[in-house]
C-alpha positions, 0 to 999 in steps of 0.5 A, spaced: 496 570 473 496 568 466 500 569 461 499 574 456 496 571 450 500 569 444 499 573 438 497 570 432 502 568 426 502 566 419 507 562 416 507 564 408 511 559 404 512 561 397 516 558 391 516 554 385 512 548 384 516 542 387 520 547 392 518 543 398 512 548 400 507 542 402 513 537 405 515 543 410 508 545 411 506 538 413 512 537 418 511 544 421 504 543 422 506 536 425 511 539 430 506 545 432 500 540 433 504 535 437 506 541 442 498 542 443 498 549 438 492 548 433 494 550 426 490 552 420 493 550 414 491 554 407 494 549 402 494 553 395 491 547 391 486 545 397 484 553 397 483 553 389 479 546 390 474 549 395 474 557 396 477 559 389 474 553 384 471 558 379 478 562 378 483 560 372 491 561 372 490 568 369 494 573 373 488 577 376 485 570 378 492 568 381 492 575 385 485 574 387 486 567 390 492 570 394 488 575 397 483 570 399 488 566 402 491 572 406 484 574 408 483 568 411 490 567 414 488 574 417 482 572 420 486 566 424 491 571 426 486 576 429 484 570 434 491 568 436 491 562 431 497 560 427 496 559 420 501 555 415 500 557 408 503 553 402 502 557 395 506 558 389 504 565 390 508 568 384 507 575 384 510 580 389 504 585 389 499 579 391 504 577 397 505 584 400 497 584 400 497 578 403 502 581 408 498 587 409 491 583 411 495 579 416 499 584 419 493 588 421 492 583 426 499 579 428 505 577 425 507 575 418 513 570 416 514 570 409 519 564 407 521 563 400 523 556 398 528 558 393 529 551 390 533 552 383 528 550 378 532 544 375 531 541 382 524 542 382 523 539 375 527 533 378 522 532 383 516 533 379 512 526 380 506 529 376 510 531 370 507 538 370 513 541 368 514 536 362 507 538 360 508 545 361 515 545 356 511 541 351 506 547 351 500 542 354 499 547 360 500 554 358 502 560 364 506 555 368 510 558 373 517 558 372 516 555 365 512 560 361 510 565 367 514 568 371 516 567 379 518 574 382 522 572 388 520 576 394 524 582 396 523 582 403 522 575 405 524 573 413 527 567 411 530 564 404 531 557 404 534 552 398 531 545 400 536 542 395 541 544 400 537 544 407 535 538 410 527 538 412 529 538 419 533 544 419 528 548 414 523 547 420 528 549 425 529 555 422 522 557 421 520 555 428 526 560 430 523 565 426 516 564 429 519 563 436 523 570 436 517 574 437 
């Protein structure tokens, strides 16, 4: 007798630029793939390049981008897959819409990387925060555009005080708790 197929799951990492989304996503994906679990990665920057290249950073376009990510993640989950999303996703309503698109088919684990803005700015190797503060990048999340903290995240992790391995372990515990 074979085991029942594992339900699909989306791990949705949200937080400011520099909060650690891509770093945690990379480590989580490496761990899952080492166990033979195929994973689809939906990185916000990559999705913007390939699926949403016509979008601006206006609120309605940011929401549309997250809606697209949610739909793709839902399709992965529908077929029993694992999706790891790493996106700033600054608006609560858009994140909740992504949750609804995924939960039609499986599990949605929202992880808020609640790393303080000051730490994110210190980590900014591209100089985006400095450019935003100088007015060169309008509508930059955390500087001149809001980030709405999630009202119902399954996990809240501050990467300035939680080591990478511990962050991944907490996420794995949440994934495996089904």
